[in-house]
C-alpha positions in Angstrom: 17.7 4.6 -19.7 16.8 7.6 -17.6 13.4 7.8 -15.9 11.9 10.8 -14.2 9.4 9.7 -11.6 6.6 12.0 -10.4 4.1 11.4 -7.6 2.8 13.0 -4.4 3.2 9.6 -2.9 6.9 9.6 -2.0 8.5 9.7 1.4 10.2 12.7 3.0 12.1 13.1 6.3 8.9 14.3 8.0 6.6 11.7 6.3 8.9 8.6 6.1 6.2 6.1 5.1 4.2 8.2 2.6 4.4 6.3 -0.7 7.0 4.0 0.8 6.3 1.3 -1.8 7.1 3.9 -4.6 10.5 4.6 -3.0 11.2 0.9 -2.6 10.4 0.3 -6.3 12.6 3.2 -7.5 15.6 1.9 -5.4 15.0 -1.5 -6.9 15.0 -0.1 -10.4 18.4 1.6 -9.7 19.9 -1.5 -7.9 18.6 -4.3 -10.1 18.1 -2.8 -13.6 20.6 0.0 -13.5 18.1 2.7 -14.5 18.9 6.3 -13.7 16.1 7.7 -11.7 15.2 11.2 -10.5 12.1 12.2 -8.5 9.7 15.1 -8.5 7.1 14.9 -5.7 4.3 17.5 -5.7 3.1 18.2 -2.2 -0.5 19.4 -1.9 -0.4 22.4 0.4 -2.9 25.0 1.7 0.0 27.4 2.4 2.7 28.9 0.4 5.4 26.7 1.9 8.6 26.6 -0.2 10.5 23.6 -1.4 12.9 23.8 1.6 10.0 22.8 3.8 10.5 19.2 2.8 13.7 17.2 3.1 14.5 13.8 1.7 15.2 10.7 3.8 19.0 10.0 3.8 18.5 6.8 1.8 16.6 8.7 -0.9 19.2 11.4 -1.5 20.7 9.6 -4.5 17.3 10.0 -6.3 17.6 13.8 -5.8 14.0 14.3 -5.0 12.4 17.7 -5.5 9.4 18.5 -3.3 7.1 21.0 -5.0 4.3 22.7 -3.1 1.0 22.6 -5.0 -2.1 24.4 -4.0 -5.3 22.3 -3.9 -9.0 22.7 -3.1 -10.3 20.2 -0.5 -13.5 18.2 -1.2 -14.6 19.9 -4.4 -11.3 19.9 -6.1 -12.2 17.7 -9.1 -12.6 20.8 -11.2 -9.4 22.5 -10.3 -6.7 20.3 -8.5 -5.1 18.8 -11.7 -4.9 22.3 -13.2 -3.5 23.8 -10.0 -0.9 21.0 -9.9 -0.1 21.5 -13.6 0.5 25.2 -13.0 2.8 24.5 -10.0 4.8 21.8 -11.9 5.2 23.6 -15.2 8.6 25.3 -14.5 10.1 22.6 -12.2 9.3 19.8 -14.7 10.6 21.8 -17.6 13.8 22.5 -15.7 14.2 18.8 -14.6 13.8 17.7 -18.2 16.4 20.1 -19.4 18.9 19.1 -16.6 18.3 15.3 -16.4 17.2 14.6 -20.0 15.0 11.6 -19.2 13.8 9.1 -21.7 10.3 9.2 -20.2 8.1 10.1 -17.3 6.7 7.5 -14.8 3.8 8.9 -12.8 2.1 7.1 -9.9 -1.4 8.2 -8.9 -3.9 9.0 -11.7 -5.5 12.2 -10.3 -4.3 14.9 -10.0 -0.8 13.8 -10.6 -1.2 11.7 -13.7 -3.6 14.2 -15.3 -1.3 17.2 -14.6 1.8 15.3 -15.7 0.3 13.9 -18.9 -0.7 17.4 -20.0 2.7 18.9 -19.3 4.6 16.0 -20.9 2.6 16.4 -24.1 4.0 19.9 -24.5 7.5 18.7 -23.7 7.2 15.8 -26.1 8.0 13.4 -23.3 6.5 9.9 -23.3 4.5 9.0 -20.1 3.6 5.7 -18.3 1.1 6.0 -15.5 0.7 3.8 -12.4 -2.6 3.2 -10.6 -2.3 2.1 -7.0 -5.9 1.8 -5.7 -8.2 4.6 -4.7 -7.1 6.7 -7.7 -9.1 4.1 -9.7 -11.6 2.7 -7.1 -12.9 6.1 -5.9 -12.1 8.5 -8.6 -13.7 6.7 -11.5 -17.0 7.2 -9.7 -16.7 11.0 -10.2 -17.8 12.0 -13.7 -15.4 14.9 -13.8 -12.3 13.0 -12.5 -13.1 10.0 -14.6 -13.2 12.1 -17.8 -9.9 13.7 -16.9 -8.3 10.4 -16.0 -9.4 8.9 -19.3 -7.9 11.8 -21.2 -4.6 11.4 -19.3 -4.5 7.7 -20.2 -5.2 8.6 -23.8 -2.1 10.8 -23.7 0.1 8.1 -22.1 1.9 5.1 -23.5 0.2 2.8 -21.0 -0.8 2.2 -17.4 0.8 -0.1 -14.9 -1.9 -1.6 -12.6 -1.0 -3.0 -9.2 -3.8 -5.6 -9.3 -6.0 -7.2 -11.9 -9.0 -5.7 -10.3 -7.7 -2.2 -11.1 -7.1 -3.1 -14.7 -10.7 -4.5 -14.9 -12.1 -1.3 -13.5 -10.3 0.8 -16.1 -11.5 -1.4 -18.9 -15.0 -1.0 -17.7 -14.5 2.7 -17.8 -13.5 2.5 -21.5 -9.7 2.0 -21.4 -8.3 -0.5 -24.0 -6.8 -3.5 -22.2 -3.9 -3.3 -24.6 -2.7 -0.2 -22.7 -2.7 -2.0 -19.3 0.0 -4.1 -17.6 -0.5 -5.8 -14.3 2.5 -5.7 -12.0 2.3 -6.6 -8.3 4.7 -5.0 -5.9 7.6 -7.0 -4.5 8.7 -8.0 -1.1 12.0 -7.7 0.6 12.7 -11.4 1.3 15.6 -10.7 3.5 13.3 -8.9 5.9 10.0 -10.7 5.5 10.6 -14.4 5.9 9.5 -17.4 8.0 10.8 -17.8 11.5 9.4 -19.8 14.4 7.3 -18.1 17.0 9.3 -19.0 20.1 12.3 -16.7 19.6 10.3 -13.7 18.3 7.6 -14.0 21.0 10.2 -14.2 23.7 11.7 -10.9 22.4 8.2 -9.3 22.8 7.5 -10.9 26.2 4.6 -12.9 24.8 3.9 -16.5 25.7 4.0 -19.0 22.9 0.5 -20.2 23.9 -1.1 -16.8 23.8 -3.4 -16.1 20.8 -2.2 -13.0 18.9 -3.8 -11.3 15.9 -2.0 -8.6 13.9 -3.1 -5.6 11.9 -0.7 -3.5 9.8 -1.8 -0.4 8.0 -3.0 3.2 8.1 -5.8 3.9 10.6 -8.1 5.3 7.9 -11.8 4.9 7.2 -11.1 2.8 4.1 -9.1 0.4 6.2 -12.0 0.2 8.7 -10.0 -0.6 11.8 -13.2 0.0 13.9 -14.7 -3.2 12.4 -11.6 -5.1 13.5 -11.8 -3.8 17.0 -15.4 -5.0 17.2 -14.5 -8.4 15.6 -11.7 -8.8 18.1 -14.0 -8.0 21.0 -16.7 -10.5 19.8 -14.0 -13.2 19.2 -12.8 -12.8 22.8 -16.4 -12.9 24.1 -16.9 -16.2 22.4 -13.5 -17.5 23.7 -14.5 -16.5 27.3 -17.8 -18.4 26.9 -15.8 -21.5 25.9 -13.5 -21.1 28.9 -10.5 -20.0 26.8 -8.2 -17.1 27.6 -8.6 -13.8 25.7 -6.4 -13.1 22.8 -4.4 -10.0 21.9 -4.8 -7.6 19.0 -1.7 -5.8 17.9 -2.2 -2.7 15.6 0.8 -1.3 13.8 0.2 1.9 12.0 -1.2 5.4 12.6 -3.8 7.8 11.2 -6.8 9.9 11.9 -8.8 7.1 13.5 -6.3 6.3 16.2 -8.2 8.0 19.0 -11.5 6.5 17.8 -9.9 3.0 17.8 -8.9 3.6 21.5 -12.3 4.9 22.4 -14.1 1.9 20.8 -11.9 -0.7 22.5 -12.6 1.0 25.8 -16.3 1.1 25.1 -16.2 -2.7 24.4 -14.0 -3.4 27.4 -11.3 -4.9 25.3 -8.7 -2.1 25.6 -6.5 -4.2 28.0 -6.0 -6.7 25.0 -5.5 -4.0 22.3 -2.0 -2.6 21.7 -1.6 0.4 19.5 2.1 0.5 18.6 2.1 3.2 15.9 4.4 3.1 12.9 7.3 0.8 13.1 10.3 0.0 10.9 9.9 -2.9 8.5 12.4 -5.1 10.5 10.2 -4.8 13.6 7.0 -5.3 11.5 8.4 -8.5 10.1 9.2 -9.9 13.6 5.6 -9.2 14.7 4.5 -11.2 11.6 6.6 -14.0 12.9 5.1 -13.7 16.4 1.4 -13.5 15.4 -1.0 -16.3 14.6 -2.8 -14.4 11.8 -2.8 -11.1 9.9 -6.3 -9.4 9.9 -7.4 -6.8 7.5 -10.9 -5.3 7.3 -10.7 -2.9 4.5 -13.7 -1.4 2.6 -11.6 -1.2 -0.5 -8.1 -1.9 -1.7 -5.9 -2.1 -4.8 -3.6 -4.8 -3.5 -2.1 -4.1 -0.1 1.7 -4.9 0.2 1.2 -6.1 3.8 -0.5 -9.2 2.4 2.5 -10.0 0.3 4.7 -9.5 3.3 2.6 -11.8 5.4 2.7 -14.5 2.7 6.5 -14.2 2.5 6.5 -14.6 6.3 4.3 -17.7 6.1 1.6 -15.9 8.2 -2.0 -16.7 7.3 -4.3 -13.9 6.4 -7.9 -13.1 7.1 -9.3 -10.2 5.0 -12.4 -8.7 3.6 -12.9 -9.7 -0.1 -12.3 -6.4 -1.7 -10.3 -5.0 -4.6 -7.7 -7.3 -6.0 -6.9 -9.2 -2.8 -8.4 -12.5 -4.0 -6.0 -12.6 -6.9 -3.2 -13.7 -4.6 -5.0 -15.3 -1.7 -6.8 -17.6 -4.0 -3.4 -19.3 -4.4 -3.5 -20.2 -0.7 -2.6 -18.7 2.7 -5.7 -16.7 3.4 -9.4 -16.6 4.1 -11.7 -14.1 2.4 -14.8 -12.7 4.1 -17.6 -10.4 2.8 -17.0 -6.8 3.9 -19.0 -6.0 7.0 -19.9 -9.6 7.9 -18.9 -9.7 11.5 -20.1 -13.2 12.3 -18.2 -14.8 9.4 -15.1 -12.8 10.2 -15.1 -14.0 13.8 -15.7 -17.6 12.7 -12.8 -17.3 10.3 -10.6 -15.8 12.9 -11.4 -18.6 15.4 -10.6 -21.3 12.8 -7.4 -19.6 11.7 -5.9 -19.1 15.2 -6.7 -22.7 16.2 -5.1 -24.1 13.0 -2.0 -21.9 13.3 -1.4 -22.8 16.9 -1.7 -26.5 16.1 0.7 -26.1 13.2 3.2 -24.3 15.4 3.1 -27.1 18.0 3.7 -29.6 15.1 6.7 -27.6 14.0 5.2 -26.6 10.6 7.8 -26.3 7.9 8.0 -23.2 5.7 7.1 -23.2 2.1 3.4 -24.1 2.5 2.2 -20.7 1.1 3.2 -19.7 -2.4 5.9 -17.1 -2.4 5.2 -13.6 -3.6 7.6 -11.8 -6.1 10.7 -10.1 -4.7 11.5 -6.5 -5.7 14.2 -7.6 -8.2 11.6 -9.4 -10.4 9.1 -6.5 -10.0 11.8 -4.0 -11.1 12.7 -6.2 -14.1 9.0 -6.2 -15.2 8.9 -2.4 -14.9 12.0 -2.0 -17.0 10.5 -4.2 -19.7 7.4 -2.0 -19.8 9.3 1.2 -19.8 11.7 0.1 -22.5 8.7 -0.6 -24.8 7.1 2.6 -23.9 10.1 5.0 -24.1 
């Protein structure tokens, strides 16, 4: 089977983590299910940059990605952005279909990507399966114009793969037949994300085994609300100091537009000496920080289902997170604490309990296997293939 994948969420040399989970999925489809895959990645652009402006990562060259510049209108683009993308993709998609002769089109991100692709594929008589990842359902269904266009695109497709049950429920509430929806969680690279004891990994980072360490991994975006986490960390340390305990460290891995504000807020609260902003790091280093930390902390305002939680579960790292999106679907099985979004006091209490329990477990030489294991990428790829075979 030949599959043509289309999404603006796909990495390039200059943006190596953009849509990284999509790239990982496609490599898994090639490696574990022997599908042939090619990629078209529309790149929203305010300038007339040519395709040569984007280059693939070396590991993605076998997918032969084409990066297509697409004009877009910021903020008020609900009326135009799908049509602008459709116009920009018309010739490249037709050419890709003639050259590659795919059995179908897999499109990740409902608007504008899915809307533009579903319209073009209809003219090319090419079956389409859409993928919803998170905000393309959470946020966009709240816009009457975008919602109408998304529902029309779904009507033109053979189905939608949802990365959490919550996303499926929201589409059903908007009027989509549940028979069109399949829930498939992302996988985890088990060779990278796995349980290791703290002693070795902490030593490699120069951290004492007795120090309290909490970890955040994600983009520094408003939807992730890292400012809330900075405040929770400062309050947690204030309470620890009142109890005569040493302050604990907050490690933030990731980058984004709120990076400077995160730094300013930690300085304002006097906690900057215990806050480490490490930027984006390779998965191998992230996994070792998961081994070194006491708990993973997320404070999102909304989510589909963040892959970092699955990676934490595979690493036997407890999770504290706001109860948003589809997160409770996996954490209900164990390994995490859910807190109402914005509830600082409950979050700090949960953080205190989790760190104390984790440190005790480490001293008691806790054995791996306590937390239910998430799927690996081979099983996720196999499920995708089943869906695509039925659709195409």
